[in-house]
Structure formats: structure tokens, C-alpha cells
N, C-alpha and C positions, 0 to 999 in steps of 0.2 A: 126363738121367742122374742117378741118385741115388747119392751116395757114402756114405750113412749106415752101411752095413755093411762098407765096405772097410777093410782094415788100413792104417793110416797110416804112411808112411815118414817120414823126418826133414824133408822139404821138398817143396814142390810140384814142383820140378824133378826130384827123384828119383821122385816119383809119376808124372810124365809119361814119364820114361825107362823105368820098369819096366812101365808099363801100356800105353804107346802106341809109343814109339820102338823099343825092343828087340823087342817082339812083331811089329812090322811087317816086320822084315827089311830095311828100307831103310837106305841109308847116311846118315851125318850131313850130307853135302852135299845129299842129296835133301831131308832135313828142313829144312835151313837155307833152301833155296829155297822150300819149301812155306810156311814161316812168315815169309817176306820178311825174312830176315836174311842178312848176309854170312857166308860159311862160317868164316873165322877167328874172328869174334866168337861164332858159334854153338858152335864147337868149344871155345873157352875157357870159355863159359858152362856147357857140359855137364861140364867137369872140376870145377867148383865146385859140389858137390852141395848145399851149404847156401845157395846164392845166392838172394836174394829177387828175384823177377821183377817187372818194372815192369808197370803196367797195359797199356801198349801191347803188350808181348810177350805177355801173357796174352790180349789181344784177338786177336792174330794166331793163337795156338794155338786159341782158342775158335772163331774163324771157320773155320779149316781143318778142325777136328774136328766142327764143327756142334754145339757145346755152349754153353750159356749161360755167358757170362764170369763172372757172379756166383758160379757154383758153383766155378770154379777159384779165384777171389779169396777166397771164404769158406774153402775148404780151406787155402789158404796162411795165412790169418789164424789158423786153428785150430792149424796147425803152430807158428806163431810164439808163440801164446798158451801152448801146451803147453811149449815150450822155456823161456819166461819163468817159468812156474810152477815148473818143475823147478829152474831156476837160483836163484829167489828163495824157495825153500821155507823156511818158518819166519820170513820177514820180517814185521815188525809191519805190520798193515793199518790203513788210515784208518778212523775212526769215521764211521758214516753220519750225514749232516746231517738232522735232523728238527725239525719244530715240536713243542714240548713239549705233549703232549696235555693234561696237567694244567692248563696255563695257557690254552690255546686249543683247547678240546675239539672244537668243530664243525670249525674250520679244520684242525686236526691230523688228525682222522679222515678228513675229505674228501680231503686231500692224500695221506696215507700209505696209506689203505685203498681209495681209489677212483680219484682222478685218475692217480696214478703207475701202479698195476697196469693200468689201462685205456688208458694213454698218451693221456689227454685233457687238453688245456690248459684253464685257467680261462676263457679267451675262448670256446672252443668250448662249454663247459658253459653259459656265460651266454647264448650265442646259442640253444642248444637250449631253455633255460628261457624264451626270448623276453623277456629283460630286457636293459637296456643294461649296458655294462661299468661305468659309473659307479654304477649301482644295486648291482651285485655288489660293487664295492670298498667302497661306503658301508656295506653290510651287515656286512662283516667288519671294517672299520676302526672302526665305531661299534657298540659292544655293545648292540644293541637288545634289548628284552625279547622273549622268544620269542612271547608272546601278541600282540605288536604287529606281528610279522612272519611270522605263520603262513602267509600266502599265498606269500611268498618261499620258505619252507622246504618247503611242499607242492609248489611248482613244481620245486624241486631234487630232491625225492623222485621225482617223475614222470620227470624227465630222467635220473636214475641208476637207475631201475627198483626203488627201495627202498620207495616210498610215503612220504608226508610225515610220518607219526607218528614214524618213526625219528629224523629230523632235528629234529622239534619236541621230542621227549624230550631229545635231546642239548643243544639250545639252552636248554631249561628248566633242565637240570642245571647248565649253565655259569652261567646267571644266578642260580640258587639258591645256588651256591657263593659268588658275589660278594656276594649278599645276606647270607649267614651270616657272611662276614668282617666286615661292618658290624654285624651283630646276632647275635653268638655265643651269646647266651642262648636263641636260638630253635632251636638244633640238636636238642634233644630232641623238639620238635614237628614239625620239618620234615625228618626223616631220609628220604631217597629216593635210590635209585641205579638208573637205567635201564640196560639192556644197551648196551654200547659196540660190539657187533659185530652187523651186520645178519644176520638169519636168514631165509631164504626161506620157512620154515615159519610165519612170523608170520601171524596171522589178519588178513585184510583188514578195514578199518573199514566198518561198515554206514552207509548214508546216512540212517538214521533215529535217530541217537544223540540222546538227550535232552539238552536244554539244562540245564546244572547248576543255574542259578538256579531254574528251574521245579521241579526235583526237591527242592531245599532248601525251597522254599515249601510244596510239596504234602506231602512226607514228614516234614518236621521242624518248620517254623514253625507251620503251621496245627494239627497234632495236639497241639502243646505247650500250647495254650490260654494262651499268654503273648502280651501285646499286641505288635504289630509295632514300636511305638516302643521298647519295652524291649529287643527284639532288636537294634534299631539302636544303642541305647546299649551293649549288650554288645559289638557289633562295632566300637565306637568310631567311628561315622559317623552322619550324619544320615539320617532316614527316606528322603529323596529319593535319596541315594546307594545305600542298600540296595535301593530299588525298581529302580534302574537295573541292579543286579546280578541281581535276580530276573527282570527283563524281558529280560535278555541284552544290554542296551545297554552294559554294562561288564563287563570280564573280572575274575575273581577274582585278586587279587594275593597275594603270599606272606604278608603280614600277615593278610589275611582268612582264608587257608587255615589258618594257625596257630591262629586263633580257632575255626575249624570243628573242628579236632582236639580242642580243649579242650571244646567244647560237645557234640560227638556222639562216639560210639564208632567212629570211622573214622580210620584213619591218613592221613598227608599223601599217601602214594602213591595212595590211593583217589581223593582229590579232584583231584590233578594228572592222573592217568590219565583221569578222567572228563572233565575240561576239554579235554585234548589230543585225545581221541577225538572230542569234539563239534566242535572247531575243524577237524579233518581232514574230518569229515562235512560241515561247512558249506562247506569249500572244494570238495569233490566235487560238491555240489549247485549251488553258485553260480558256480564258476569253471572246473572241470576240463573240461567239454565245450566251453566257450568258448575256452580256451587251446589245447587239442588238442596237448599236449606228448607226444612219443614218447620212449621210453628210448634213450639212447645205447648204442652198442656199438662195440667196436674195429674190427670189420669194415666198418662203414658210414661210418667217418670217412675222408675223402680228404685226405691231406697232400701238398702240393706244395712243394718247396724245392730249392735248389741249395747252400745254405749251412748246414753243420752248426752253425755258431755261432748261427744263429737258433733252431734246435731247443734248444740248450743254454740260451739265455736265456729264450725264451718258455715252454718247457714244464717247465723244471727250476729255474732260478734265480729267476725272477719269483715263482712260487708260494711260494718260500722267503724272499722279500724279501731276496735275497742279491745284492750287486753282483758283477760279473765279477772285479774286482780282489781283493775279499775271498775269492772262491772260489779264485782263483789262488794266494793265500797259503795257503789251507787245504790244498790238495793239494801244498804244498811248493815253490812257485815264487816268483818275484819279483812285485812289484806289477803289472808290465806283462804277465805271462803270461796273465792272464785276458782282457785286451783283445786280445792276439795270437791267442788261441784263438777268440774271438768273430769277429774279422775274417778268420780263415783264414790268418794268417801262420804259425801253428804247426799242423801237421797232427796228427791223432790217431793215434798208433801204439799198440803193445801196452801200453807202460808207462803212458801217459796214459789209455788205455781202462780199465786196471785201477784207476787212482786214481779215475776218474769213477764206475766201477761201485761201488766201496766207499763213496764219499761220497754218491752219489745213489740208491743202492738199485736199480741196474739190473744188467745183465750186461755183461762186456767186449765180447762179440760184438755187442751192440746198437750200441755206438759204432763198432766196426770196420766193421760193415755200413753205417752212415750215411756213414762216410768213404769206403767202397768205392763207394757210389752217387754220391757227389760226384765222385770220380775218374772214374767212367765217364761221367757227364754232361759233364765237361770234355773228356775224350778224344774222345767221339762228337759234340761240338758240340751237345749237347741242351740245350734251354731249361729243362725241368722234369723231375724224376723223383719217383717216389712210393715209399713204404716197401715196397710190394708187389713192387718190382723192375721195374715196368712203366714205360716211358718215353714221354714226349711228344716226338715226333721232329721238331717244328717247329724249323727252324734259326734261329740267332741273326741 
């Protein structure tokens, strides 16, 4: 049954009364017997129109009416959420916790624009990339130069369905900003800003992108009629080092690119784009077919859990490097509230769901639904349940 277009009464109990009990023409005693309740308790319950029904009573109604219990529980949660919003209208909300994109560009965009909206944990992303969790952590904890880690970034692009160049550009920008902090006099020569939002209309990288060093040699150094050693002196390096760049054995760094800008009428963006396209093309030729990485999607990920606290920690707090106790303080509780939420000693009601949604960028119903599935798993003696609402009926 779909309740999407029904008019909502003030409570689930009133909804059941108006849509099932009264239209049936049966007595309250008949209904009490049908849902396995004693008549005095059932009659008292019906008088309290705003009463919140327990999961056990909802299960009894659902079994008798042959309706999925999740639909009744979700409806009750919506009633409670609506009442909470009306009662607390105008109340100051919590600020969403985010990684500052300006300081951690790649990690911030990965979390805020991809992992959160897709409900993917960093562990699942790492597994899809076919890298170890330690490799994933080392990459984000140690600011590697983008050109030294292009394979990791291309793997991530394949796993997220964006392509590697989007992430290679972001990592290059992050490293460029750090370089310019140490060398502010280079800002005029190294001005470059890639897009911070992935667009599906971006053109795919061709597999035959020219190696930048070859192009520099063929189009600039040879036609100049200036001796190779003089060019090496201009680039402040020995001839052997310049040969390695020309042969593709060494990547152009920011200092070399700044000198290219001075030597030729091409902006820094031209040389950076040229090199990044070449690295993505190199990955596609040498590694892509071997790795066989498929894009992640929300529908293909299978979550199994019985503890809402695990979801809170693994998928929301860990990517933010936020301890449960600090999170508990942030949402206005004591030091111990975070630990109590994780261990399940405190259940997620409407008020906590609202605070979670504001702080973590989700919806309140997301947390209420997780709590609902945990309640159902416990009541039915089920070992595992999934976010899709399907249950593994193996008994404990």
C-alpha cells in the first residue's frame, strides 16, 4: 500500500482508526482480539489519539492487515517529525559539519559532493578502487604531489564514474596552492583554477595524448636554434635532467612550468592541462584494462547491519575525523552522549534525528528509518537487515 497521497491525521493511531477500524464496522473488542491485545488496554489506547505505538503493536496491526510494517512506522515517524517542526518553528539550527574545501580540496569535495550523497563509505570506495585501506589513508594523510599519484586518482575517478582527470586537476590545484604559499612571487606565472564540480559533459581523454616533453622538444627547443645546453641553463637544471623531462622519464614540476610560461607564449593552464591529459591517457593505456574498476552506484551497494551506531561512526564520523564524544558535544549533549549513541544505549528519536540531519547533511527520516529497521530486526529476531527494507530471516 502506498500512503504518499493520503491526508495525514495527527497520529498513526488516528490514521488506523479513520481508515481501518471505523470503516470496518467491527467492535473495539473484535479489533483488540484481532491484533492480540487485551480489550481494556486496546480501548484505553484508542482514547489517546496522540499515543505513539510501539513496534510490537505496529507489527500486530501490519500482520493482521497484511501490510509491510515499515510503511506504518514511517508514517508514524512523519507524524512525529511534523509535530516537532511545528513546535520548534524558528528554533536555531545546528551548522553542518564539513571539511573546509579550501584547506583540503580533494578530500572535502570527495566527502561532501560524492561519498555523502551516494551513501558510500571510504572503505567501500577503497575496495572498489582495488587498493588497501592503508593506501587510501596514506594518500589523504600525506599530501603527495598529484603527478606522483596519478594512478591512485585515476582509479578513484573510475570508481566514482567521473574519470581521473577531474581528481588529477583538483589534486594539482591543491598542491599548486601549497607551492604558492612558499613561493608567492610565482603567482603571476602559475595562475590556474580548474572546475570544482564534475560535469558529465566533460570530454573523455583520448588514449593518444602527446607526451609534453616530446612536444616541447619538437615544437619549441629544436626550432629555436638555441643549443640544448643553453636551454638547460635557462631551466636551471643540468642537460641530463632536461633530457629526462623530454623523454618522459620525469614529470614537469611547478618551477619548470613557471619557466615555460616565461619562455613561450603559453599560460600555466596550458602546460598543466597538457600534462594531466597525458597522465590520464597513460593510465588508460597501461592500467585501466588491467584494473577493471567499475563505477559505484547507490543501488549496487549492499549494507548489512543491526547497529545504527556503526553507520554513524563508519559512514559519517570517520570521514570527518570526528570522535563520537566530540560529535555528542557538537549536537548539544554531554561527553558521554556520543558513546551512548554509538553503543545503542540512547535511541534515535525525532529530536536527535533533527540534530543529526543538520550536523551531517542528511534528512531526519534517514536516521528514523535506520532506527526503525533496527527495532524491527530486534522484534523479529532477525540477524541482519538492509537499507532496502529486506531482511535476512536467519534466526540468532
